[in-house]
C-alpha positions in Angstrom: -57.5 -28.0 16.2 -58.8 -24.8 14.6 -58.5 -22.8 17.4 -54.9 -23.5 18.0 -54.7 -22.7 13.5 -56.6 -19.4 14.3 -53.9 -18.7 18.0 -51.3 -19.6 15.7 -51.8 -17.0 12.9 -52.6 -14.4 15.6 -49.3 -14.6 18.0 -47.9 -14.1 14.1 -50.1 -11.6 12.8 -48.8 -9.3 16.3 -45.7 -9.9 15.9 -45.4 -8.3 12.4 -47.2 -5.7 14.1 -44.4 -5.7 16.4 -41.9 -5.4 13.2 -43.3 -2.5 11.3 -43.4 -0.7 14.3 -39.8 -1.2 15.0 -39.5 0.1 11.3 -42.1 2.9 11.8 -40.3 3.9 15.1 -37.1 4.0 12.7 -38.7 5.7 9.8 -40.3 8.6 11.7 -36.7 9.3 13.8 -35.2 9.6 9.7 -38.4 12.1 9.3 -38.1 14.1 12.2 -34.2 14.3 11.7 -34.5 15.4 8.4 -37.4 18.4 9.0 -35.0 19.1 12.0 -32.1 20.1 9.7 -35.0 22.0 7.4 -35.5 23.7 9.5 -31.5 25.0 11.2 -31.5 25.6 7.4 -34.1 27.6 6.1 -33.7 29.9 9.8 -30.5 30.5 9.4 -31.2 31.4 5.6 -34.4 33.9 7.2 -32.2 35.4 10.1 -28.9 36.2 8.6 -27.5 39.8 7.6 -27.1 40.0 3.2 -25.5 42.2 2.4 -23.3 41.5 -1.1 -20.0 43.7 -1.8 -17.1 42.9 -4.0 -14.4 41.9 -1.6 -16.8 38.9 -0.5 -18.1 37.8 -3.9 -13.8 37.5 -4.6 -12.9 33.9 -4.8 -9.7 33.3 -2.2 -7.4 29.6 -0.8 -6.9 30.0 2.2 -7.0 33.7 3.4 -4.5 34.7 0.8 -6.4 36.9 -2.4 -6.2 35.3 -5.3 -3.0 36.8 -8.3 -3.5 36.0 -12.0 -5.4 33.2 -13.8 -7.4 31.3 -11.8 -5.6 27.6 -14.0 -2.9 26.8 -12.0 -0.6 23.7 -12.9 0.1 20.9 -10.1 2.9 18.7 -10.4 1.7 14.8 -11.2 4.3 13.6 -8.2 2.5 14.7 -4.9 -0.9 12.3 -6.6 1.5 9.7 -6.7 2.6 9.7 -3.3 -1.6 9.8 -2.3 -1.8 7.2 -3.9 1.1 5.1 -2.6 -0.2 7.0 0.8 -4.0 4.9 0.4 -2.9 2.3 -1.1 -0.7 1.7 2.3 -3.1 2.5 4.4 -6.2 -0.5 2.2 -2.6 -2.9 3.5 -3.4 -1.9 6.9 -6.6 -2.2 6.6 -6.4 -5.7 5.3 -3.7 -7.2 7.7 -5.3 -6.1 11.0 -8.6 -8.5 10.5 -5.9 -10.8 8.6 -4.3 -10.9 12.8 -7.2 -11.7 14.1 -8.7 -14.4 11.2 -5.2 -16.2 11.2 -5.4 -17.4 15.0 -8.5 -19.1 14.8 -8.5 -22.9 14.2 -8.7 -24.3 10.6 -7.4 -20.6 8.8 -4.2 -20.3 9.4 -2.3 -21.9 5.5 -5.9 -20.8 3.5 -5.3 -17.2 5.6 -0.8 -17.3 5.3 -0.8 -18.0 1.5 -4.1 -15.5 0.8 -1.8 -12.6 2.0 1.5 -13.2 1.2 0.1 -13.0 -2.2 -2.1 -9.8 -0.9 1.7 -8.7 0.0 2.7 -10.0 -2.5 0.6 -7.3 -4.8 1.9 -5.3 -2.9 5.1 -5.4 -3.1 5.4 -5.8 -7.1 3.3 -1.9 -7.5 6.3 -0.5 -4.8 9.1 -1.9 -6.8 7.4 -0.6 -9.8 7.4 2.9 -8.1 10.5 2.7 -7.3 12.2 1.9 -10.5 10.0 4.8 -12.1 11.3 7.1 -9.6 9.1 7.7 -8.1 10.0 7.1 -4.9 12.8 10.0 -5.3 12.0 13.4 -3.4 13.9 16.2 -6.0 
């Protein structure tokens, strides 16, 4: 009986060693990856030529020399369009998994109700944006 208990304890200990060994391999690879990136950045810093000129230190946007002051006003409607895009991108992200779960047995009615509630929230948001005139190009 004692031998069986000792054998079971030895099997558990060897199983734990294999378990922790797999984590040590992952940790070693992470350290090697960080070390590789650090060496690459260090080598780049040591090997690159450093010749600062006023042209190199001047800020620019997309290769165009700056004109006027650094503060520029941006119209809010572009942010609204981006926000609406994000809303409909999230909508598509939720619709594809819903379509696969909807076909699974036992999930049909519940997922259908949940998706119509979700689409209702999106429709209310779209209706609000339409009423505010956000969707009109002027």
